[in-house]
N, C-alpha and C positions, 0 to 999 in steps of 0.2 A: 156522169149526161151532164150534159150544156142547160143550163135553166135557162128559158127562157120570158123575158124581160114582157109585161106585158103594156104596151103604150096605151091604150085606153086608161089601162089603171092608173099609169105614172100621169097621164091628166087630169082623170078626179083627183091627186091626189094634190095636182099644182093650183086645185081649187082654196087648201088652206092657204096659200101662199098669194093668191089672187086676193079672198078677202083680207087677209093682214098687210095688204099691199095696199087696198082702199083702204082700211084704217089708218095705220100709219102713215100716208101722207095726205090725208085729210087732218091728222093729227096737229101733222108738221108745218101746217100750213095755217091751220085756223087757231089753233090752241094761243100761241102766242098773241096776237091778233084780241082773243080775248083778256088773254090778262092785261094788257098796255090798255083795252076800253071800257075794260068792265074796272077794274080796278089799282087803276094806275099805276101798276109796277113799271119799273126803270129795266132798262134792258138786261142787266147786270140776276135781278132778282128771277128776269123773265129769262133769267140762260140758265138759273140755280134749277126754275123748275123743270127744264125740259130737259137737259142734264136728268135726269131720274130713270130715263132708261137706260140710258148711256151705264148709268152706277151699277146698274142693275144685269147689264149687259157680262161684266168682268165679274160677278159674287153671283147671287141666283142662278143664271141659264146654267154655266158649271155646275154646280152641284147636283140639277135637275137634272141634265143627261148624263150626269155620272149615277143618280139615283136611277133613271128611270132603263139605267143598261141592266140595271142588274132586277128587275120588277120582273117576276112573270103571274101574270093573270090571265083569266077567261078569253080576253078581249085584245090583249098582248102585253106589249112591254110600255107602248106608247100610248096605244088612246087610252088608258083610264087618266093620265096628264092633260091631255088634250079635251076631253068630253066635259071634265070639272070643272075647266079655269077656261076655256076660250067662252062660252059661254055667257062666262059672269064677267070676264074683260069687255063682252061686245057690250052686254045689256047695263054696264057701269061706264062706256062710253058713249050710249045717247044718251044717258039724263046729263053730261056737262052741258049740255047747255044751258038746260032749263034750270041749275042753280043760278044765276045771276038772274033767272025770269021770278023763280022762286024768292030770293034774297035779298036779290038789289046787289049795290057795291057797296055793301058794309064790310065789316071782318069778318064776321061768323060766317057770311056769304065768300069768300076767300075763301078759311079755314076748312068748308068744307068742300069748295070747288079744287083744294091740293087735296085732300084724303079723297076725293073720288080719284081724281089722278094719280095717286099714289098703288091706292087697291086693284084701278083696269089695270097698270105696268105692271103691278105684282102678279099679276092673273097671267097677263100675256103674257111678261117675260117667264114664265110654269108653263108655259104651253109650246113656248118659241125651239127649244132645243126638242123636244120631241115631235116637232113638225119635222124640222130638220132631217132628224136621225130616219126619219119612218123611207126616205127612201135609196137608201144605203141597206137598212136590211129589207127590202123588197127588190133592189136589182143588181143582178151580179155585175163584178164591178168593172168586166171590159164593156157595160152600156152605160155607166153613170154619166161618160160628159156627154152624149145626145140626152138625157133622161132629165142632167142637169141645165137641156138649154131649154127641154118644155115647162120646167116649173119655173125658170127665170121669165119666160116667154109670158107665162099666167099672171106672175105679179108682175110682170113691165107691163102689162097689157091692163090690173087692177089701178097702175099709179095714170096711168094712157087718160082712163075712166074719167079719175077722179080729178084731173088735169080738162079736159073737155067739158064735162058733163054735171059728176055729185060737186065739185068744187064750188061751179059755178049756181046748183041751186042754194048749197051750204051759203053763199054771199047773201041770198036774199031771205030765205029761213034756212037759218042754221039746223035748226030741232029736227028738221025736217033731213038736209044733209047727211046729218050724225046718224040721223034712226036709218038710213040709206045703208051708211056706211057697217053699221053693228048689225044691221040681218043681213046684209052678205056673210059678214066673219058666222054669223048665225047657221047658213043656207051653207057654208060650207063646212062646220065641225058636220055637223050632219050629213053632206055627203062626203065625207074621209069616214065617218065611221062606218057606212051602209057600208062603202066599196072595198 
């Protein structure tokens, strides 16, 4: 019997991509500025810091994806990874702009800043592969293309929201902008878990 996909459920699943797109869009636009303005890092050094997520993408993410394929729990294969790491990444991201306010521009501040970014990237890296795998888990193969369109729409909408609203808030009040992005990820995690 043909399995019917619930597009409402796909829309709710898209909130995961919505929240993550908000966070990563703000991360990619604001973190290089902070590294340069607060710590006077060169473009090369800033580039290495910004490449941490790309390094994790080719190391950590495939391993977690393989692991989640072979996990069976009461709340599914993917959800344990998502609800245990996505909120941690969101909270760490919200803390980032406070580090130079608390520690100034010292070497200690820079080390703490990079460590928080590193653990944030690990947390979000662990959750990324299970979030991506949720859609094929829920949707039959013949309906994955339109479902993918819904999810990508939600991700694109999150990026546009940063460009037109949250990014502008962050330029005048960076802790508030980062808190909004972190909160959007927390809300996305709750919606995905409940739905």
